[in-house]
N, C-alpha and C positions, 0 to 999 in steps of 0.2 A: 184516233188515239186508242192505244191498246187498253183492253179491260184490265181492271185491278182485281185481285182476289177479294177485296172488301167492297166491291161495287154494290153489293146487295144492300148495304147499310146506308149508302150515300145517295143523295138526290142530285148532286152536281158532280160533273167530272173534275178531276184534278186539274188545276190551272197549270198551263205549260211552264210558267215561271217557278211554280212549286215543284214540278217534276224535275226541272233542272237543278233547283236548289237542294232537293233531298236526294238526288241521285249520287250513288257512290261507285257506279260501274267503271268510271275512269281509273280508279285505283284498286277496287276489290276484284277486278277481273283476274288478277294473278292467283286468286283462290280457286279458280275453276276446277282444277284437277281434284283438290281436296273436297270440294263440294260434291263432285260426281262420285268420288270414292265413298264418301259418307252416305250419299243417297243409295248407292248400290248395297252397302252393308245394311242400311235401314230397310231397304226393300226385301233383302233376303231374310231378314228377321221377321218382317211382316208375313212373308209367305210361310216361314217355319211355324209361326204361331197361328196360321190359318186366318189371318186378318185380311189378307188378299190371297188370290189363287196363285198356284204355281205358274199358270199360263200368263197371268197378268205380270207376275214378277219377271218372267223371261222376256216379255215385251219391253218392260221398263229397263231392265239391265242391258239388253241389246241396244235400245234407243240411247241410253246414256253413253254407252261405248262409242256409238257413232258421233254423238255430240262432242265427246272428248277429242276424237280424231279431227272433227271439223274445226274446233277451236284451235287445236294445235297447228293445223295447216292454214289457219287464217281464212277459212271458208264460212265462218259464221259471224255475221254482223251483230254486235251486241247493242241493244237499244237503251238509250237514256231513259225513255219513258217507263221502262220496266225496273228502274231504280238500281238494282244490284245484280250480282252474278247469279244469285239463287233464283230470282224470278225470271231472269233471262233463260236460264237452263230449263226451268219448269215450263216456260212458254214454248220453247223449242221442242221439248219432249212431247208436249201436247200436239204440236204440229206434225211430229214424226209418227206418233203411235195412237193418237186420239184419246178417248176418254179414260183409258187405263192410266194415263199419266196423272190424272186428277186424284188417284188413290195413293200416290207416292207420299203425299204430305200427311197422310193419316198418322196420328200419334206423335206428331212433332210440330214445332213452331219455327219460324225464322229465328226466334231468340236462341233456342238451343242449337239450331243448325249453324248459325254464324259463328258461335263460340267454338263449336266443334271444328269448323274449317280453320279458324285462327289457331287453335291448339295443334292441329295436324300440321299446318304450315310452319308454325314456330318450332315444333318438334324437329322437323327436317332441317330448318335453318340453324338451329342450335347444333345439330350434328355437323353441319357444314362449318360452322364457326369453330367448333372443337377441333375439327381436322386442320383448319388454318392455324389455330393456336399451336397445335402439335408441330406443324411444319415450322412455325416461327421459333418455337423452343428448340427444335432440332438444329436450326441454323445457329442460334445463340450458343448452343453447346459445341457445335463444330468450330465456330470462331474462337470460343474460349480455349478449346484444345489446341487449335492452330497457333494461337498467340500466348501460350502459357508462360513464356519467359519475358513478355513485354511488361515493363513497369511504367506506370503513369502517376501523376499527382492525383490524390483523392482530395475532394473539396468539401468544405462546409462553408455556408454563407457565400458560396462562389469564390472563396479564397482558398489558395493552396493550403492543405492541412497536413496530410501524411501520405507517403507513397503507398500505392496499392498495385496489385497485378491488374492489368487491363482485363484479363480473364475474370478476375473477381468482380470487376465492375459489370461485365457482361452477364455474369451469373446472377447478379442482383436482379437484373431484368428477367432472367429465366425464372427466378422465384416469384416475381410479380405475375408473370403470365401463367405460372403454375397455379397460383391462387385463383386467377381468372378462370382457368380450366375447372377448378373445383367448384367455383361459384356457378358456372353454367351447368355443370353436372347436377348440382343441387337444385337449380332452377328447373331443370328438365324433369325432376320428380314431380314438381307441382304442375308443370305444363302437361304432363302425360296422364291426364285424368279425363275420362270421357263424360261429357255433359248430356249426350243425346239420351232422350227419354224424359228429360225435365220439362219438355214442351215449353209453353209460354212462361210459366213460373211455378205451377202447382203440380206438375206431373200429368199423367194421362189415365183415363179410365180403361184403355185398351190393355189386354194381357200381353204386354211386350216382354221381351227377354233381353235386358240390358247387358247381362253377362255375355250372351252370345254375340251381340253387336260389338261389345268391347273387344272380344276375342278376334272377331273379323278385322277390326281396325287396329289391332295390336296395342290396345290400351291395357296396362296392368291393373287399373282400377277405374271405377266410375264415381260420379259425384254422389256425395252422401246427402245433399240437400238441394232440392230443385230450385229454390229461390236463389240460393248462393250460386248455383251452377250458371244461371243465365245473367246474373247481375254483377258477378265478380270479374275484375280484370287484374287481380293481384298477380297472376302469373305473367301478364304482360309487363306490369310495373317492375316485378322482380327481375325479369329479363333485361329491361331497359336500365335498371340500376346496375346490374352486372356489366352491361355494355358500357355504361358511363364510367365505371371504375376501370375497365379495360382501356377505354379511350384516355383516361388520365395517364395510365402507364405509357401508352403510345405517344401521348403528347409530351410527357417528360423526356422520353427517349428522343423524340423529335427535337426538343429544345437543346439537348446535348449534342446531337449530330449537327445542328445549326451552328452552335458555338464551336465545336471541335473542327468543323470544316472551314471556319473563318481564318483569314490570314494571321490574326493575332494568336490563334491556337495552332492550327496546322496539324492537328492530331490525325485527322482522317480526310480522305477525299471521296466525295460522292461521285459515283460513275456519271459520265456525261449523259448517258441515256436516262438518268433520273434527275437531271438538272435542266435549267433553262438559262437563256442569256438575256441581255438587255436590248431594248429597242433603240437605245441611243448610245450606250457605253459598250464598245466592242470587247473590252477586257473582262466583262462580268460573267460569272458562273454562279447562278443563284440556286440555293437549296430549296426549290419550290415544293418538292414532294414532302419533305419533313414539315415545311411551313404549312402546307395545306392540311396535313394530318393534324397538326397542332390546332389549326383553325376549325377543322371539322369536329374536334372534341366538343366545342361549344354548341355545335348543332345537335349532337347527341344529348348533351345535358338539357338543352332546351326541350327536346322531345320528352324526356323524362318528366320535367317540370310541367309540361303541357298535360300529360296524362294524369299526374298527381292532382293537378288543379281541376281537371275534368271530372275526376271520380270523387273528390272530397265532399261534395255537397249533394250527391245523388241519393234519393230515398230508394229503398228496395221496391220493385226489383229492376227490371230492364227499363231504361230510358233512351230515347233516340240520340241523346248526347253521345252515347257510347259508340255511335257510328264514327265519331272523330278519333277513335283509338287507332285506326288502321294506318292512316297516313304517317303519323309519327313512328309507329311500329315499323312499317315497311322502310321508311327512310333510315331508321336506326340500323336495321338489318343490313341494308345496302351499303350504308356508310361504313359500318364496322368491318364488313367483309372486304370492301374495297381497300380500306387502310391496311388490314392484315395481309391481303394479297400483294399489295405494292411493296410492303416492307419485307416480305419474304423474298421478293426478287431483288430489292435494293441491297439488302444485307449480304446476299450471296456474292455481290461484286464490290463490296465496300473495300476501299484501299486504306490500310493502316500505316501511319508514319511512326514506326517505333523509335526512330532517332529523335523526333520532335518530342515525343512523350517522355523519353528518358531525360532529355535536356531540361524539360520543364520540371521534372521531378527532382532534378539535382540542384535546383536553386530555390530560394525563398524560405530557407530555414525549416524545411520539412522534417529535419532530424532533431528539432528542439525537444520534442517529447522524449525521444530516445536518450538524449543527453540527460534530461531530468531523471529518467528511469535509472540511468547509470549511477547518478548520485544517490538515489534511494538504495541501490544495492550496496552502497558504501556506508549506509547508516543514517543518511540524512532523511528527514521527513519530506513527504512529497511537496507540501506547501513551501517549505524552505528551498527545496530543489527547484520548484517552479519559479520562485522569485529570483534565485541565483541565475538560472538559465535565461530568464527574461533580461537581466542585466547584461549577460554575455551577448544576447541577440542585439541589444541596443549598441553595445561596443562594436560588434562585428559590422553593423550597418554603418557606423561612423567610419570604419576602416574599409568599407566596400568589399567585405569578404564574407564567405559562407562559414558556418561553424567549423566544418571539417578543415577549413583552410587556416584557421588560427593555430599558432604554435602552442605547444603544451605550456610553455612559460607564461603565455598570456592567460590561458585557462586557469592556471594556478593562482593568478592574482585574485580570482573570484572564489576558489575553493582548493584547498590542499588535497582534497579527495581525488582530484583528477590524476590519472596516470596514462602512460602511453597506450594502454589497451582501450581507452575510450574511443580512439579513432576507428577501431575495428567495428564497433557497433553503429557508427555513423554512416556506413556505406549503404547505398540503396538496397543491395541484395540482402544485407543483414537486417535492415529495418523491415523488409518484407518477410524474410524467412523466420524471424523471431516471433512473429505474431501468430502463434499456434493455438490461441484460445479458440473455442468452438465458434465456427463461422468466421474466423479471422482470415486475413489475406495471405497467410503463409502458403507457399506452393503446395506443400503436402495436403493442406486443407482443400485447396481449390481443385487439385487433381482428384481427390476423393469425391468432392461435390460433382465434378464432371462425370466421373465413373458412375456415381449413383443416379445422376440424371439420365445418362445413356441407358442404364438398366431399366429405369422407370419408363422411359419412352419405348424401349423394346417390349416391355410387358404390356404397355398400353396398346401396342400394335397387335399383340397376340389376342388380347381381349376384344379389340375392335374387329379383327378378322373372324373370331369365333361368333361374335354377334351378327356380323353380316351373313355368315353361312347359315345361322339359325333363321334369320329373316327370309332367306331364299329357299329354305326347305319347304316343300309342298305340304299343306295341311291335309 
């Protein structure tokens, strides 16, 4: 059985069942590169501060580089008995370079080491998620531009309400994902704080240079309180909350695609490559991708609740319970990225049935509000106009006609304010084009929103390119 760093204190070896129970190597192995990068930066700082020699630092850095390559190539077997990725790497380093490896852990603890790894991992994954969100927003804008003249029924309570541009509906999701982008960017500010140097909880007596280490690891700031640094998982919770809200938006979009692709709606057709069939019914084409995205939303919500529950009763500072933060975090990252990736591909090939949308928008008295507004322009109060048009709707239903199909003489039975020009404002195009209030569905509004979104995405690209060039510039 492999020796533990704390063996000097214990009279008995760790029971094998405890080793298995406490091990996290199965899931935290994905942190290996961040653990090595953090160790290299820490090592260089130790050498700079003359806490270890330059020769020892060179041995450690070269050894860590070899270990990184071995893990990447699958040439290093990670042991459960060593509990986690940190101790596995340390043990392998000792086997590689001998006693110099034992100096690497000077002035740090696994407590600040693990939270450093998680912050570095999450920093990179948030960047990946932001890129996927940008791709999804670009596709929504592209679809909105392509279908700018398509009119569909807008719904409240899942009942046909008023006609809107299909592009306006798509741009509503653009706005949701735009807010998700802002939330992840805000969360990134709290993620991007270096905890290294906090050690177990109280800091260290060694003359370390945290600013130097932070610079090496590209952290703009470092923790202000060592206790908080090792015991807080706010940054993970905040990320998971942002991920949960993003999954709400993906789930709502999924619900609409499921409805719209049904025979009853027929508004869209999901590409065959993103649907499945039935094992018994030959005619079936099931919207499995949107259904799975809708289902996976609950999985992400559960991860958030798991971590909130985990943290709510813990006294300061670090407690082993916090090892349980990684599995829900990793699962949330993987789930969200998977959903964003598949939607980016699906939407590129989504087929839109503009004829079915227009037909649905042309029935169901969607122009009732416009008729009431017409009466208001003729001097009637809105409440009286609402009541009057309600009576006309009931009359039209009895006649099995739409409002625009009623002759003027019938309308005059309810109000003498009606004239021939009422029929002009009851057309689909007029109903859409006249809604010019800020954020309304009028074509001029939606075109402006699309143009502004395209410019915002273009500027985002310039900022991101500049950031990437800065990161690649040698120090």
